[in-house]
Structure formats: structure tokens, C-alpha cells
C-alpha positions as a printed Julia matrix, in Angstrom:
142×3 Matrix{Float64}:
   5.45  -12.32    9.45
   3.35   -9.76   10.15
   1.21  -10.11   13.47
  -1.79   -8.61   12.58
  -5.9    -9.04   14.7
  -9.27  -10.56   13.01
 -12.59  -11.1    14.74
 -13.69  -14.47   14.23
 -17.37  -16.48   14.65
 -15.71  -19.08   16.05
 -13.14  -20.13   18.29
 -10.19  -22.23   17.03
  -6.74  -23.49   18.09
  -3.99  -21.98   18.13
  -1.69  -22.88   15.45
  -4.6   -23.84   13.16
  -4.61  -22.3     9.67
  -7.57  -20.95    7.92
  -8.26  -19.68    4.54
 -11.25  -17.11    2.58
 -14.63  -20.04    2.5
 -17.41  -17.49    1.72
 -17.02  -14.33    0.28
 -17.0   -11.57    3.0
 -19.93   -9.02    0.75
 -22.89  -11.32    2.72
 -22.28   -9.74    5.7
 -22.63   -6.34    4.53
 -25.72   -4.27    4.35
 -27.12   -3.49    1.17
 -25.57    0.21    1.3
 -21.32   -1.16    1.86
 -22.11   -4.13   -0.31
 -22.57   -1.06   -3.32
 -19.57    0.25   -2.4
 -17.89   -2.31   -1.99
 -18.87   -4.17   -5.94
 -17.59   -0.33   -6.94
 -14.36   -1.29   -4.93
 -13.63   -4.77   -7.3
 -14.89   -2.99  -10.43
 -12.41    0.02  -10.58
  -9.26   -2.09  -10.1
  -8.67   -5.81  -11.65
  -7.03   -6.1    -8.17
 -11.05   -6.48   -6.82
 -12.77   -9.69   -7.57
  -9.11  -10.65   -4.67
 -11.13   -8.72   -2.45
 -14.1   -11.8    -2.96
 -10.75  -14.31   -1.92
  -9.64  -12.59    0.78
 -10.01  -13.36    4.54
  -9.6    -8.72    5.8
  -7.21   -8.53    9.58
  -6.85   -5.03   11.32
  -2.9    -4.37   10.68
  -3.13   -2.03   14.43
  -5.14   -3.45   18.02
  -6.84   -0.3    18.49
  -8.45    0.12   14.87
  -9.55   -3.83   15.79
 -10.56   -2.97   19.56
 -12.83    0.79   18.29
 -14.4    -2.34   15.46
 -15.15   -4.76   18.57
 -19.03   -4.36   18.47
 -19.62   -3.01   14.76
 -17.85   -5.92   13.21
 -18.71   -9.5    12.08
 -17.56  -12.11   14.26
 -17.57  -12.23   18.55
 -13.76  -12.83   19.27
 -11.04  -11.3    18.23
  -6.99  -12.98   18.22
  -3.88  -12.09   16.88
  -2.8   -13.55   14.0
   0.23  -13.69   11.83
   0.09  -13.49    7.89
   2.75  -14.38    5.73
   3.71  -10.96    3.4
   3.7   -12.84    0.35
  -0.13  -13.66    1.61
  -1.67   -9.89    1.95
  -3.1    -8.95   -1.78
  -4.13   -5.6    -0.86
  -3.46   -2.95    2.3
  -6.2    -0.18    2.38
  -7.25    2.65    4.75
 -10.59    2.01    5.23
 -10.68    6.07    6.18
 -10.63    6.11    2.58
 -12.97    3.15    2.08
 -15.37    5.27    4.04
 -15.2     7.98    2.11
 -15.48    5.73   -0.95
 -18.37    4.74    0.57
 -19.94    8.31    1.76
 -19.13    9.46   -1.77
 -21.68    6.31   -3.78
 -24.26    7.95   -1.34
 -24.62   11.06   -2.1
 -23.43   10.87   -5.79
 -20.25   12.11   -5.87
 -17.39   11.39   -7.23
 -15.44    8.14   -6.2
 -12.27    8.2    -9.65
  -9.81    9.8    -6.72
 -11.1     8.16   -3.5
 -10.37    4.97   -6.08
  -7.26    5.16   -7.04
  -6.21    6.34   -3.13
  -7.69    3.06   -2.06
  -6.18    0.66   -4.51
  -2.92    2.28   -4.3
  -2.86    2.31   -0.84
  -2.45    5.98    0.51
  -3.12    6.48    4.1
  -4.92    9.04    5.51
  -4.19   10.78    8.96
  -5.26    8.15   11.71
  -5.21    5.4     9.16
  -7.36    2.27   10.19
  -5.31   -0.82    8.16
  -6.75   -3.29    6.77
  -4.98   -6.04    5.27
  -6.57   -8.23    2.9
  -4.35  -11.72    2.92
  -4.87  -15.49    1.76
  -4.05  -17.04    4.55
  -3.38  -16.88    9.04
  -1.61  -18.71   11.25
  -4.33  -18.3    14.71
  -3.06  -16.92   17.41
  -3.74  -16.27   21.03
  -7.78  -14.93   21.47
  -7.36  -11.31   23.17
 -11.64  -11.13   22.86
 -14.05  -13.23   24.1
 -17.06  -11.77   23.68
 -19.22  -14.77   26.09
 -17.46  -12.98   29.19
């Protein structure tokens, strides 16, 4: 089992298993949707992202993104290793986003993203098929 961190819109009971119910793409702004579309089209594995739950591998990364991420409750979650669809560095995702906006080449960045390359001070995101909810860590209502 892998311990990870997930933002959710609703309070959920510890022990509940959840799987993706919708494509996260709809929560992205237009520019990020373009980035997401490019990433998906760049690999045969790309469409897995449409059926994935995204979690952070490191609590500090989740804490840093607290006010920038969809969801107001931060949970610790458990992930079976076999449920990991992709492990990628959000720093490279952001580099792809910037390159796309600047009409710069993206081929090498896309390869790095799908190959699981990590930048210094990586911000690792796991795309997973399901998670088991653990303790509530941050309640944005309080």
C-alpha cells in the first residue's frame, strides 16, 4: 500500500473506497485543458487520465497546493500499488503548459512526463484507479 494525499469536495467516511466518477478535465481552465489534451494525445496511456483519481505522493506538496486545488478537504488515502496508472512530476506538467502557451517544442517534455522523469524538488502526482479514504487532515470549513 502507498500512502498519498487527496483533495475532495465532500466529507467521506474513513475506509470508503472511491474510484473516478468523472473526468477531472472539466475542472481545469481553458489553458490547462489544452495542456491536458496535449498530454493525453501524446501517449497511448493518455486516456487513462480521463478515468483516474489524482493524488499527491507527498503531504508537503498537497499542503503547498491547498488553495489552488479543486476540493476543500484534504485526506490521507491508501492506494494499492497495482492501482497506480502513472506517476508523474507536476513540475514537468507545468513546463509543458508553459511551452504550449509559448509555442515552444513539447516533445521532449512529454517524453519526460510519461517516462516518469523527476525534476529537482519534484511535485509527484499519482494517477490511480481507486483509493481508500483515510483520516481527514485539513477541513477548509474550519
